[in-house]
Backbone as ProteinMPNN parsed JSONL, in Angstrom:
{"seq_chain_A": "MQKDIDNLLEWSRTWLLKFNTAKCKVMHMGYNNPGGSYTMNGAALEEIEIWNPGLKKDITTLEKVQRRATKLVPELKDLQYEERLEALGLFTLEMRRLRCDLMEVHKIMNGLEKVNADKFFQLVDEHSSTRGHNKKIFKPRLHKGLRCRKDFFTHRVIEEWNNLPQQVINALTVTSFKHELQNYWQRYGDIKASA", "coords_chain_A": {"N_chain_A": [[16.797, -26.007, 16.464], [15.531, -24.416, 19.173], [17.701, -24.943, 20.892], [19.563, -22.985, 19.619], [18.158, -20.941, 19.973], [18.63, -21.046, 23.203], [21.131, -20.474, 23.16], [21.21, -17.63, 21.795], [20.158, -16.804, 23.686], [21.585, -17.064, 26.434], [24.416, -15.842, 25.474], [23.244, -13.272, 25.319], [22.312, -12.779, 28.49], [25.126, -12.747, 29.077], [26.396, -10.836, 27.545], [24.697, -8.177, 28.998], [22.629, -8.257, 27.47], [19.762, -7.314, 26.449], [16.662, -9.549, 24.784], [14.263, -8.482, 23.392], [11.276, -10.063, 24.344], [8.737, -9.663, 22.767], [8.902, -8.916, 20.486], [9.813, -10.31, 19.238], [9.952, -12.897, 16.49], [8.709, -16.023, 15.245], [9.658, -17.588, 11.932], [8.22, -19.734, 9.635], [9.529, -21.917, 7.089], [9.486, -22.965, 3.678], [8.88, -26.409, 2.208], [9.332, -28.802, 3.322], [9.564, -28.465, 6.289], [9.558, -28.595, 9.104], [7.563, -27.396, 11.077], [7.696, -25.789, 13.928], [7.344, -25.029, 17.11], [8.769, -22.158, 19.707], [10.764, -21.076, 22.34], [11.141, -18.393, 24.207], [12.804, -17.693, 26.997], [10.408, -18.491, 28.643], [8.686, -18.198, 27.371], [6.125, -17.883, 24.923], [6.942, -18.185, 21.421], [5.973, -16.159, 18.711], [4.174, -17.228, 16.389], [4.766, -16.083, 12.963], [3.197, -15.349, 9.123], [4.213, -15.189, 6.301], [3.042, -12.479, 4.629], [1.559, -12.092, 0.903], [0.08, -10.239, -1.274], [-2.457, -11.931, -3.116], [-5.275, -11.147, -3.99], [-7.431, -9.122, -5.872], [-8.292, -6.479, -5.103], [-6.614, -6.388, -2.308], [-4.743, -5.999, -3.198], [-4.677, -3.09, -4.625], [-6.179, -1.742, -2.74], [-3.436, -1.464, -0.97], [-2.092, -0.395, -2.332], [-3.222, 2.506, -2.806], [-2.246, 3.749, -0.387], [0.257, 4.698, -1.155], [-0.431, 5.619, -3.386], [-1.494, 7.857, -2.227], [0.638, 8.692, -0.066], [2.416, 9.256, -2.216], [1.637, 11.653, -2.848], [1.709, 13.846, -1.417], [4.168, 15.131, -1.949], [4.205, 18.06, -2.402], [5.354, 19.667, -5.104], [5.001, 17.239, -6.868], [2.157, 16.841, -6.674], [-0.013, 17.061, -8.406], [0.736, 15.294, -10.35], [0.017, 12.682, -12.514], [-0.337, 9.572, -10.849], [1.599, 7.128, -11.854], [3.871, 8.947, -13.013], [4.188, 10.424, -11.244], [5.539, 8.393, -9.205], [8.04, 7.935, -10.952], [9.09, 10.577, -11.016], [9.99, 10.507, -8.693], [12.111, 8.054, -8.011], [11.069, 5.8, -7.611], [9.789, 1.934, -7.625], [6.022, 0.626, -7.953], [3.836, -0.77, -5.069], [3.189, -3.35, -5.836], [5.311, -4.397, -8.005], [7.737, -4.471, -6.358], [7.234, -5.627, -4.21], [7.261, -8.301, -6.38], [10.167, -8.079, -6.729], [11.536, -8.176, -4.773], [10.611, -10.887, -4.172], [11.997, -12.055, -6.602], [14.706, -11.558, -6.089], [15.168, -12.513, -3.535], [15.001, -15.191, -4.644], [16.908, -15.435, -6.612], [19.161, -15.23, -4.525], [18.892, -17.562, -2.769], [19.028, -19.781, -5.201], [21.381, -19.49, -6.08], [23.112, -19.737, -3.49], [23.199, -18.024, -1.876], [21.414, -17.857, 0.426], [21.23, -19.488, 3.193], [20.06, -21.684, 3.048], [18.425, -24.594, 2.158], [18.706, -25.434, -1.816], [17.218, -27.505, -2.573], [14.758, -28.006, -0.758], [12.808, -25.602, -1.019], [12.664, -25.222, -4.467], [12.906, -27.053, -7.309], [14.378, -27.858, -9.639], [14.246, -27.367, -13.584], [14.721, -30.643, -15.435], [18.089, -30.536, -16.637], [17.821, -31.516, -19.568], [15.923, -31.25, -20.814], [13.624, -29.296, -22.943], [13.326, -27.066, -22.681], [12.84, -23.11, -23.942], [15.308, -20.257, -23.031], [16.44, -19.696, -19.947], [19.298, -21.362, -18.067], [18.513, -22.414, -14.996], [15.833, -22.791, -14.763], [12.57, -23.092, -13.174], [10.758, -26.062, -12.27], [7.404, -25.861, -12.295], [5.212, -27.409, -10.443], [2.16, -28.865, -10.984], [-0.998, -27.67, -9.233], [-3.206, -29.197, -7.383], [-6.585, -29.678, -6.377], [-7.253, -29.54, -4.165], [-5.282, -27.78, -3.331], [-4.675, -25.362, -4.428], [-4.821, -23.175, -2.8], [-2.659, -22.628, -1.718], [-1.544, -21.039, -4.449], [-0.119, -18.509, -3.75], [1.623, -18.95, -2.58], [5.218, -18.244, -1.935], [6.977, -20.092, -2.562], [5.525, -20.568, -4.68], [3.92, -18.809, -6.372], [6.377, -17.624, -7.865], [7.541, -18.768, -9.773], [7.018, -18.76, -12.246], [7.226, -16.093, -12.751], [10.364, -15.973, -12.586], [11.434, -17.798, -14.244], [10.534, -16.703, -16.795], [12.895, -14.722, -17.083], [15.454, -13.46, -18.67], [18.905, -15.45, -19.478], [20.64, -12.772, -19.283], [20.197, -11.754, -16.874], [19.581, -13.85, -14.617], [22.197, -14.526, -14.751], [23.876, -12.999, -13.153], [25.842, -11.742, -10.444], [26.027, -10.757, -7.986], [23.773, -9.733, -5.263], [23.132, -7.564, -5.811], [23.937, -6.872, -8.043], [22.459, -7.887, -9.809], [20.011, -7.087, -8.951], [20.1, -4.852, -10.197], [20.01, -5.948, -13.17], [18.145, -6.645, -13.316], [16.244, -4.702, -12.733], [17.237, -2.944, -15.49], [15.993, -4.963, -17.219], [13.048, -5.031, -16.763], [12.967, -2.211, -17.414], [13.704, -2.167, -20.34], [11.478, -3.445, -21.359], [9.689, -2.101, -20.907], [8.33, -3.433, -18.837], [7.847, -2.254, -16.258], [7.236, 1.664, -15.412], [8.48, 3.278, -13.257], [11.668, 4.094, -12.08], [13.713, 3.426, -10.389]], "CA_chain_A": [[16.747, -24.387, 16.716], [15.527, -23.992, 20.715], [19.151, -24.819, 21.479], [20.118, -21.817, 19.571], [17.245, -19.731, 20.263], [18.995, -20.446, 24.443], [22.834, -20.033, 22.905], [21.813, -16.564, 22.225], [19.596, -16.014, 25.512], [22.927, -17.682, 27.611], [24.956, -15.262, 25.376], [22.737, -11.577, 25.609], [23.037, -12.316, 29.531], [26.762, -12.521, 29.407], [26.685, -8.999, 27.249], [23.856, -8.011, 29.145], [21.398, -7.256, 25.307], [18.511, -8.716, 27.123], [16.154, -9.769, 23.801], [12.584, -8.174, 23.989], [10.629, -10.901, 23.816], [7.908, -9.354, 22.309], [9.389, -8.403, 18.909], [11.232, -12.253, 18.238], [9.202, -14.328, 15.992], [8.905, -17.354, 13.941], [8.795, -17.658, 10.483], [8.909, -21.433, 9.113], [10.163, -21.424, 5.222], [9.642, -24.44, 2.71], [7.324, -27.45, 2.016], [9.534, -29.793, 4.547], [9.663, -27.615, 6.95], [8.779, -29.86, 10.679], [7.129, -26.016, 12.035], [8.171, -26.803, 15.527], [7.269, -24.559, 18.684], [9.892, -22.397, 20.361], [9.839, -20.442, 23.593], [12.114, -17.271, 24.869], [12.418, -16.52, 28.216], [9.93, -18.766, 29.074], [7.552, -17.1, 26.664], [6.179, -19.426, 23.321], [7.775, -17.106, 20.6], [4.977, -15.728, 17.888], [4.732, -17.924, 14.623], [4.154, -15.471, 11.885], [2.989, -16.404, 8.237], [4.707, -14.205, 5.372], [2.224, -12.262, 3.076], [1.639, -11.261, 0.042], [-1.208, -10.297, -0.961], [-3.295, -11.775, -3.955], [-6.365, -10.404, -4.193], [-6.89, -7.641, -6.055], [-8.671, -5.8, -3.996], [-6.094, -6.023, -1.719], [-3.465, -5.073, -3.607], [-5.011, -1.666, -4.893], [-5.704, -1.432, -1.128], [-2.551, -1.691, -0.94], [-1.057, 0.395, -3.617], [-4.016, 3.568, -2.607], [-1.37, 4.234, 0.731], [2.077, 4.718, -1.638], [-0.592, 6.565, -3.967], [-1.696, 8.849, -0.947], [1.547, 9.594, 0.279], [2.916, 10.637, -3.271], [1.109, 12.916, -3.225], [2.298, 14.798, -0.436], [5.421, 15.628, -2.222], [4.124, 18.971, -3.219], [5.981, 19.451, -6.467], [4.454, 16.776, -7.618], [0.452, 16.203, -6.247], [-0.716, 17.394, -10.047], [1.307, 14.538, -11.897], [-0.324, 10.997, -12.565], [0.894, 8.282, -10.371], [2.923, 6.834, -12.392], [5.009, 10.056, -13.88], [5.073, 11.274, -9.179], [6.726, 7.092, -9.016], [9.205, 8.42, -11.723], [9.824, 11.5, -10.135], [10.771, 9.914, -6.817], [12.269, 7.328, -7.97], [9.743, 4.053, -6.609], [8.377, 1.495, -8.051], [4.513, 0.542, -7.57], [4.265, -1.825, -4.14], [3.192, -4.556, -6.287], [6.509, -4.319, -8.163], [7.972, -4.114, -5.398], [7.023, -7.494, -3.702], [7.827, -9.094, -7.155], [11.534, -7.613, -7.561], [11.862, -8.781, -3.488], [10.498, -11.659, -4.473], [12.876, -12.626, -7.465], [15.85, -11.537, -5.372], [15.191, -14.039, -2.659], [15.377, -16.717, -4.873], [18.402, -15.208, -6.703], [20.259, -15.348, -3.423], [18.013, -18.726, -2.466], [20.015, -20.374, -5.966], [22.708, -19.038, -5.955], [23.49, -19.942, -2.343], [23.9, -16.744, -0.325], [21.097, -18.332, 1.806], [22.022, -20.115, 4.435], [19.606, -22.634, 2.798], [18.416, -25.753, 1.163], [17.565, -24.756, -2.411], [16.194, -28.477, -2.774], [13.554, -27.713, 0.064], [12.509, -24.879, -1.803], [13.016, -25.462, -5.82], [13.636, -27.762, -8.152], [15.473, -26.805, -11.052], [13.55, -28.547, -14.427], [15.626, -31.514, -16.265], [18.792, -30.13, -17.813], [17.853, -32.518, -20.62], [14.453, -31.101, -21.218], [14.198, -28.51, -24.477], [13.334, -25.574, -23.01], [13.751, -22.008, -24.228], [15.396, -19.709, -21.45], [18.458, -19.794, -18.774], [19.787, -22.181, -17.392], [18.525, -22.274, -13.685], [14.584, -22.978, -14.884], [11.859, -23.564, -11.755], [9.709, -27.07, -12.241], [5.982, -25.133, -11.57], [4.344, -28.945, -10.35], [0.68, -28.521, -10.904], [-1.645, -27.414, -7.813], [-4.789, -30.184, -6.906], [-7.65, -28.389, -6.409], [-7.813, -28.886, -2.302], [-4.18, -27.179, -3.125], [-5.178, -23.964, -4.495], [-4.69, -21.981, -2.013], [-0.708, -22.866, -1.974], [-0.475, -20.827, -5.79], [0.26, -17.491, -3.716], [3.183, -18.707, -1.607], [5.972, -16.986, -2.775], [7.722, -21.194, -3.8], [4.715, -20.782, -6.578], [3.61, -17.471, -7.235], [7.312, -16.734, -7.934], [8.187, -19.415, -10.576], [6.966, -18.018, -13.556], [8.201, -14.816, -13.458], [11.733, -16.346, -12.647], [11.607, -18.78, -15.116], [10.48, -16.006, -17.653], [13.948, -13.725, -17.132], [16.797, -13.96, -19.666], [19.773, -15.609, -19.219], [22.17, -12.253, -18.88], [19.637, -11.199, -15.846], [20.223, -14.728, -13.791], [23.635, -14.931, -14.721], [24.35, -11.823, -11.819], [26.953, -12.597, -9.501], [25.559, -10.554, -6.506], [21.78, -9.422, -5.501], [22.596, -6.369, -5.865], [24.179, -7.049, -9.9], [20.98, -9.342, -10.339], [18.658, -5.884, -8.69], [20.702, -4.27, -11.324], [19.985, -6.252, -14.367], [16.625, -6.695, -13.296], [15.715, -3.275, -13.049], [17.337, -2.621, -16.511], [15.438, -5.53, -18.21], [11.521, -4.526, -16.358], [12.685, -1.123, -18.297], [14.15, -2.263, -21.682], [10.794, -4.452, -22.157], [8.139, -1.869, -20.475], [6.732, -3.712, -17.671], [7.798, -1.32, -15.065], [8.328, 2.711, -15.159], [9.858, 3.485, -12.351], [13.281, 3.917, -12.615], [14.034, 3.345, -8.953]], "C_chain_A": [[16.351, -23.49, 17.988], [17.087, -24.24, 20.829], [19.688, -23.856, 20.841], [19.376, -20.888, 19.607], [18.26, -19.401, 22.441], [20.459, -19.813, 24.858], [22.598, -18.945, 22.994], [20.997, -15.976, 23.298], [20.885, -15.98, 26.43], [24.041, -15.855, 26.517], [24.487, -13.603, 25.52], [22.762, -11.781, 27.06], [24.603, -12.224, 30.274], [27.188, -11.117, 28.996], [25.755, -8.376, 27.609], [23.02, -7.186, 28.328], [20.833, -7.872, 25.887], [17.277, -7.88, 25.311], [15.063, -9.182, 24.359], [11.796, -8.94, 23.108], [9.269, -10.994, 22.38], [7.806, -8.998, 20.642], [10.313, -9.765, 18.41], [9.776, -12.403, 18.082], [9.449, -15.589, 15.09], [8.325, -17.339, 12.507], [9.069, -19.121, 9.665], [8.409, -20.936, 7.522], [9.794, -22.446, 5.03], [8.527, -25.526, 3.343], [8.347, -28.354, 2.943], [9.764, -29.88, 6.018], [8.724, -28.423, 8.527], [7.721, -28.577, 11.313], [6.784, -26.553, 13.339], [7.756, -25.455, 16.225], [8.245, -24.278, 18.983], [9.698, -21.087, 21.098], [10.698, -19.201, 23.503], [11.664, -16.722, 26.577], [11.554, -17.458, 28.763], [8.246, -18.693, 28.258], [6.977, -17.607, 25.251], [6.082, -18.018, 22.388], [5.722, -17.02, 19.654], [5.173, -16.834, 16.398], [4.047, -17.015, 13.047], [4.175, -16.32, 10.516], [3.389, -14.78, 7.528], [3.074, -14.069, 4.156], [1.749, -11.488, 2.178], [0.307, -10.824, -0.826], [-1.876, -10.361, -2.83], [-4.768, -11.959, -4.872], [-6.539, -9.247, -4.652], [-7.251, -6.3, -5.367], [-7.658, -5.273, -2.525], [-4.794, -5.462, -1.739], [-3.85, -3.784, -4.015], [-5.561, -0.776, -3.499], [-4.626, -0.416, -0.781], [-1.474, 0.003, -0.793], [-2.109, 1.784, -3.131], [-3.074, 4.785, -1.19], [-0.532, 4.618, -0.121], [1.28, 5.89, -3.076], [-1.018, 8.586, -3.704], [-0.482, 9.919, -0.42], [2.426, 9.965, -0.864], [2.347, 12.598, -3.678], [1.247, 14.099, -2.817], [3.081, 15.848, -0.794], [4.51, 16.535, -3.082], [4.219, 19.394, -4.203], [5.048, 18.717, -7.509], [2.529, 16.513, -7.812], [-0.497, 16.515, -7.276], [-0.44, 16.233, -10.972], [0.726, 13.369, -11.686], [0.316, 10.215, -11.902], [1.691, 7.562, -10.473], [4.254, 7.415, -12.799], [5.126, 10.303, -11.515], [6.031, 9.286, -8.63], [8.354, 6.938, -9.639], [10.029, 9.203, -11.07], [10.458, 10.89, -8.736], [11.915, 8.626, -6.925], [11.683, 5.45, -7.442], [9.485, 3.231, -7.954], [6.917, 1.027, -7.632], [5.101, -0.932, -6.282], [4.663, -3.522, -5.267], [4.666, -4.842, -6.421], [8.0, -4.787, -7.237], [8.452, -5.643, -4.418], [7.573, -7.883, -5.151], [9.382, -9.16, -6.813], [12.158, -8.005, -6.112], [11.663, -10.198, -3.602], [11.81, -13.098, -5.14], [14.72, -12.171, -7.045], [15.855, -12.563, -4.59], [15.251, -15.519, -3.491], [16.526, -16.71, -5.948], [19.393, -15.535, -5.77], [20.173, -17.647, -3.101], [19.042, -20.362, -3.573], [21.239, -20.682, -6.307], [23.499, -19.395, -4.133], [24.137, -19.237, -1.765], [22.944, -16.697, 0.54], [22.091, -19.235, 2.236], [20.591, -21.371, 4.688], [19.386, -23.272, 1.707], [18.216, -25.245, -0.076], [16.82, -25.775, -2.536], [14.812, -28.513, -2.418], [12.565, -26.971, -0.78], [11.86, -25.15, -3.193], [12.951, -26.573, -6.158], [13.867, -27.707, -9.568], [14.595, -27.754, -11.95], [15.105, -29.228, -14.718], [16.947, -30.358, -17.309], [19.008, -30.321, -19.105], [16.811, -32.319, -21.2], [14.604, -29.74, -22.354], [13.509, -27.203, -24.384], [14.209, -24.6, -22.844], [14.461, -21.167, -22.577], [16.573, -19.946, -21.298], [18.365, -21.187, -18.479], [19.564, -22.646, -15.964], [16.065, -21.987, -13.221], [14.331, -23.421, -13.482], [10.808, -25.097, -12.613], [8.741, -25.973, -11.068], [5.118, -27.089, -11.946], [2.721, -27.704, -9.785], [-0.079, -28.86, -9.74], [-3.198, -28.126, -7.996], [-5.818, -28.675, -6.392], [-7.658, -27.933, -4.83], [-6.29, -28.177, -1.817], [-4.019, -25.632, -3.811], [-4.425, -22.777, -4.029], [-2.671, -21.621, -1.83], [-0.194, -21.452, -3.484], [-0.134, -19.086, -5.321], [1.037, -17.55, -2.391], [4.338, -18.534, -2.631], [6.708, -18.591, -2.88], [6.625, -21.27, -4.867], [4.708, -19.616, -7.058], [5.001, -16.87, -7.931], [8.404, -17.799, -9.341], [7.806, -19.246, -11.554], [7.371, -17.097, -13.826], [9.93, -14.938, -13.525], [11.4, -17.457, -13.715], [11.507, -18.099, -17.059], [12.117, -14.991, -17.688], [14.502, -14.701, -17.644], [18.036, -13.962, -18.755], [20.81, -14.172, -18.206], [21.684, -11.862, -16.454], [20.075, -12.668, -14.387], [21.37, -15.162, -13.348], [24.856, -13.626, -13.317], [24.715, -11.932, -10.871], [26.611, -12.148, -8.257], [24.232, -10.027, -6.565], [21.974, -7.838, -5.902], [23.136, -6.064, -7.815], [22.64, -7.435, -10.879], [19.757, -8.277, -10.54], [18.881, -5.044, -10.23], [19.793, -4.218, -12.591], [18.397, -6.678, -14.758], [15.854, -5.643, -13.701], [15.949, -2.742, -14.829], [15.998, -3.436, -17.813], [13.738, -5.221, -17.962], [12.063, -3.121, -17.446], [13.211, -1.19, -19.931], [12.025, -2.767, -22.305], [9.099, -3.426, -21.563], [7.531, -2.407, -19.593], [6.932, -2.781, -16.7], [8.142, 0.58, -15.793], [8.371, 3.451, -15.138], [10.987, 3.513, -12.786], [14.139, 3.867, -11.309], [15.709, 1.884, -9.632]], "O_chain_A": [[16.614, -22.291, 18.077], [17.644, -23.142, 20.833], [20.683, -23.537, 21.492], [19.846, -19.805, 19.259], [18.485, -18.298, 22.941], [20.908, -19.197, 25.824], [23.211, -18.394, 23.909], [21.143, -14.832, 23.73], [21.178, -14.979, 27.083], [24.198, -14.846, 27.205], [25.338, -12.763, 25.811], [23.386, -10.799, 27.462], [25.04, -11.86, 31.366], [27.949, -10.37, 29.611], [25.44, -7.621, 26.689], [22.749, -5.985, 28.368], [21.14, -9.054, 26.044], [17.111, -6.738, 24.881], [14.809, -9.257, 25.561], [11.568, -8.838, 21.903], [8.993, -11.831, 21.52], [6.838, -8.878, 19.892], [11.144, -10.005, 17.534], [8.82, -12.228, 18.838], [10.416, -15.863, 14.38], [7.193, -17.179, 12.049], [10.159, -19.408, 9.169], [7.578, -20.182, 7.015], [9.64, -23.175, 6.01], [7.77, -25.554, 4.314], [7.486, -28.841, 3.676], [10.033, -30.84, 6.741], [7.527, -28.635, 8.721], [6.988, -29.016, 12.199], [5.966, -27.388, 13.724], [8.02, -24.568, 15.413], [9.12, -25.142, 18.931], [8.885, -20.212, 20.8], [11.0, -19.017, 22.324], [10.854, -15.959, 27.103], [11.895, -17.436, 29.946], [7.118, -19.055, 28.592], [7.872, -17.635, 24.407], [5.347, -17.053, 22.597], [4.689, -17.619, 19.957], [6.146, -17.033, 15.671], [3.101, -17.347, 12.332], [4.729, -17.412, 10.389], [3.073, -13.664, 7.94], [2.432, -14.823, 3.426], [1.483, -10.311, 2.422], [-0.553, -11.696, -0.708], [-1.86, -9.418, -3.621], [-5.134, -12.572, -5.874], [-5.999, -8.277, -4.118], [-6.538, -5.313, -5.182], [-7.809, -4.239, -1.874], [-4.067, -4.846, -0.96], [-2.974, -3.05, -3.557], [-5.42, 0.426, -3.272], [-4.675, 0.774, -0.471], [-0.827, 0.773, -0.082], [-1.19, 2.598, -3.041], [-3.167, 6.004, -1.049], [-0.33, 5.68, 0.467], [1.959, 6.723, -3.675], [-0.957, 9.669, -4.287], [-0.448, 11.147, -0.335], [3.2, 10.905, -0.682], [2.505, 13.695, -4.213], [1.05, 15.154, -3.42], [3.019, 17.009, -0.388], [4.057, 16.159, -4.163], [3.119, 19.712, -4.656], [4.515, 19.168, -8.523], [1.889, 16.132, -8.791], [-1.694, 16.284, -7.108], [-1.031, 16.046, -12.036], [0.899, 12.905, -10.559], [1.501, 10.01, -12.166], [2.486, 7.205, -9.603], [5.335, 6.839, -12.925], [6.137, 10.28, -10.814], [6.954, 9.186, -7.822], [9.344, 6.322, -9.244], [11.157, 8.97, -10.635], [11.466, 11.13, -8.072], [12.526, 8.293, -5.909], [12.125, 4.366, -7.061], [9.099, 3.681, -9.032], [6.857, 1.244, -6.421], [6.063, -1.697, -6.353], [5.611, -4.293, -5.412], [5.329, -5.336, -5.509], [9.027, -5.34, -7.629], [9.457, -6.298, -4.14], [8.791, -7.719, -5.074], [9.862, -10.277, -6.62], [13.374, -8.189, -6.16], [12.573, -10.87, -3.117], [12.25, -14.168, -4.72], [15.704, -12.498, -7.708], [16.523, -13.553, -4.889], [15.49, -16.635, -3.029], [17.091, -17.769, -6.222], [20.431, -16.088, -6.135], [20.995, -18.558, -3.203], [19.499, -21.41, -3.117], [21.888, -21.664, -6.667], [24.676, -19.06, -3.994], [25.232, -19.4, -1.227], [23.038, -15.878, 1.454], [23.212, -19.595, 1.875], [20.169, -21.829, 5.749], [19.794, -22.971, 0.586], [17.406, -24.327, 0.052], [15.628, -25.489, -2.648], [13.876, -28.837, -3.149], [11.584, -27.557, -1.236], [10.639, -25.309, -3.226], [12.922, -27.374, -5.223], [13.048, -27.377, -10.425], [14.162, -28.79, -11.445], [16.207, -28.752, -14.447], [16.723, -29.675, -18.308], [19.86, -29.77, -19.801], [16.524, -33.061, -22.139], [15.721, -29.254, -22.536], [13.17, -26.441, -25.29], [15.316, -24.535, -22.308], [14.168, -21.443, -21.414], [17.491, -20.273, -22.051], [17.421, -21.953, -18.671], [20.481, -23.368, -15.573], [15.372, -21.504, -12.325], [15.16, -23.905, -12.711], [10.186, -24.806, -13.635], [8.944, -25.525, -9.939], [4.723, -27.679, -12.952], [2.393, -26.762, -9.063], [-0.009, -29.966, -9.205], [-4.128, -27.632, -8.634], [-5.758, -27.461, -6.197], [-7.875, -26.842, -4.303], [-5.958, -27.98, -0.649], [-3.072, -24.913, -3.496], [-3.763, -21.871, -4.536], [-1.895, -20.665, -1.849], [0.944, -21.003, -3.624], [0.096, -18.307, -6.246], [1.141, -16.723, -1.484], [4.305, -18.673, -3.853], [7.506, -18.321, -3.777], [6.792, -21.973, -5.863], [5.364, -19.294, -8.049], [4.92, -15.79, -8.514], [9.565, -17.587, -9.691], [8.594, -19.874, -12.261], [7.903, -16.893, -14.918], [10.652, -14.255, -14.251], [10.482, -17.977, -13.08], [12.002, -18.567, -18.084], [12.242, -14.525, -18.82], [14.442, -15.924, -17.521], [18.341, -13.203, -17.835], [21.395, -14.273, -17.127], [22.342, -11.792, -15.416], [20.752, -12.398, -13.395], [21.714, -15.775, -12.337], [26.021, -13.602, -12.921], [23.872, -12.31, -10.058], [26.793, -12.923, -7.318], [23.602, -9.864, -7.609], [21.062, -7.083, -6.237], [22.69, -5.198, -8.568], [22.132, -7.293, -11.991], [18.916, -8.237, -11.437], [18.042, -4.746, -11.079], [19.135, -3.284, -13.048], [17.763, -6.907, -15.788], [15.061, -5.564, -14.64], [15.002, -2.225, -15.421], [15.391, -2.921, -18.752], [13.08, -5.168, -19.001], [11.355, -3.074, -18.451], [13.058, -0.2, -20.646], [11.507, -2.437, -23.372], [7.926, -3.775, -21.696], [6.357, -2.128, -19.347], [5.861, -2.443, -16.194], [9.105, 0.774, -16.536], [8.369, 4.362, -15.966], [11.327, 2.983, -13.843], [15.282, 4.324, -11.331], [16.458, 1.374, -8.8]]}, "name": "protein", "num_of_chains": 1, "seq": "MQKDIDNLLEWSRTWLLKFNTAKCKVMHMGYNNPGGSYTMNGAALEEIEIWNPGLKKDITTLEKVQRRATKLVPELKDLQYEERLEALGLFTLEMRRLRCDLMEVHKIMNGLEKVNADKFFQLVDEHSSTRGHNKKIFKPRLHKGLRCRKDFFTHRVIEEWNNLPQQVINALTVTSFKHELQNYWQRYGDIKASA"}
């Protein structure tokens, strides 16, 4: 990876397009990621963690921001939050995070991301008698010391993914997956927004 960064820097010097090192970050993903440290122009790149709030109070605090923002639309200020979301074609922030998680799983499982799906997920044995679609992901049990992993992307998304119907899973593109997911949620009342 460091060699790739160095090659990018060489390219940027050739084309006189400088990188803003302060805005470049390292994001580690997957169970088997060695988690190396990297530099750019002699400066260590900051490592970031993808955060998805797991505590109800954090989810509520984030949602309050969108609640207030939707009240800024004068014609909608007297409507209930769910009605404002529907009028604006928005999801709750919690549903948007879930939708993004599921779209990312779709991309990983269908080879649309340049990552090895086996590094993230293990498929349920195809000979098992599970109901539903043919791309179910095995959900490992978390031992007491590893309960903090329940909010990791590779764990939190499994149950939602496994509950999707075959029609949604079979979508060939990210756009069609997003459309099928939205239709599924609307059909079964999981969301009220129409985004």
